[in-house]
C-alpha distance (Angstrom), angle and dihedral (degrees) to the residues before:
residue distance angle dihedral
X1 . . .
X2 3.79 . .
X3 3.79 93.6 .
X4 3.80 91.2 49.6
X5 3.79 89.9 48.8
X6 3.80 93.1 50.9
X7 3.79 91.6 48.6
X8 3.81 100.2 40.6
X9 3.80 106.8 23.2
X10 3.77 89.3 -127.0
X11 3.77 137.2 82.4
X12 3.79 125.8 -110.1
X13 3.79 87.6 -128.6
X14 3.79 123.2 102.0
X15 3.79 113.2 -102.4
X16 3.80 92.3 -123.3
X17 3.84 88.5 64.0
X18 3.79 89.7 77.2
X19 3.81 96.9 159.5
X20 3.79 92.9 54.5
X21 3.82 92.2 45.1
X22 3.80 91.0 48.4
X23 3.80 91.5 49.7
X24 3.79 93.2 50.8
X25 3.81 90.8 46.6
X26 3.82 89.3 51.1
X27 3.81 89.5 51.0
X28 3.80 90.2 51.6
X29 3.80 91.8 49.6
X30 3.81 89.2 50.0
X31 3.81 90.7 52.8
X32 3.81 91.1 48.7
X33 3.80 90.5 50.5
X34 3.80 94.9 44.6
X35 3.81 96.4 47.2
X36 3.82 105.5 29.3
X37 3.82 93.7 155.8
X38 3.80 96.2 50.8
X39 3.78 114.5 119.4
X40 3.81 92.5 -129.4
X41 3.81 92.8 53.1
X42 3.81 91.6 76.5
X43 3.80 90.1 61.1
X44 3.80 90.9 41.8
X45 3.81 90.0 55.5
X46 3.79 91.2 51.0
X47 3.79 90.9 48.4
X48 3.80 91.3 47.3
X49 3.80 91.0 52.0
X50 3.82 90.3 50.1
X51 3.79 90.8 47.0
X52 3.81 93.7 49.1
X53 3.81 91.8 48.6
X54 3.80 90.5 52.0
X55 3.81 92.6 47.0
X56 3.81 89.9 51.5
X57 3.82 91.4 51.0
X58 3.80 90.2 50.9
X59 3.80 91.1 48.3
X60 3.81 92.2 50.7
X61 3.80 92.7 46.4
X62 3.79 90.7 49.6
X63 3.79 91.1 50.9
X64 3.81 90.8 51.6
X65 3.79 90.5 54.2
X66 3.79 94.4 54.1
X67 3.79 114.6 101.5
X68 3.81 115.2 -112.1
X69 3.76 115.2 -96.0
């Protein structure tokens, strides 16, 4: 899962499995924070940024689809 994330900036976990995706993202953030000088962390940061941008787009699109209250 980590290798896929680093390469693709996404997780090989379905988007409806939010808890599992959130946990893996939290693990990635922990690695970035624990090893900030690691050579792979630069790519992990880029992938995390890409992932977060995608998640935000999905969240906004989902909100737009909800019926007005």
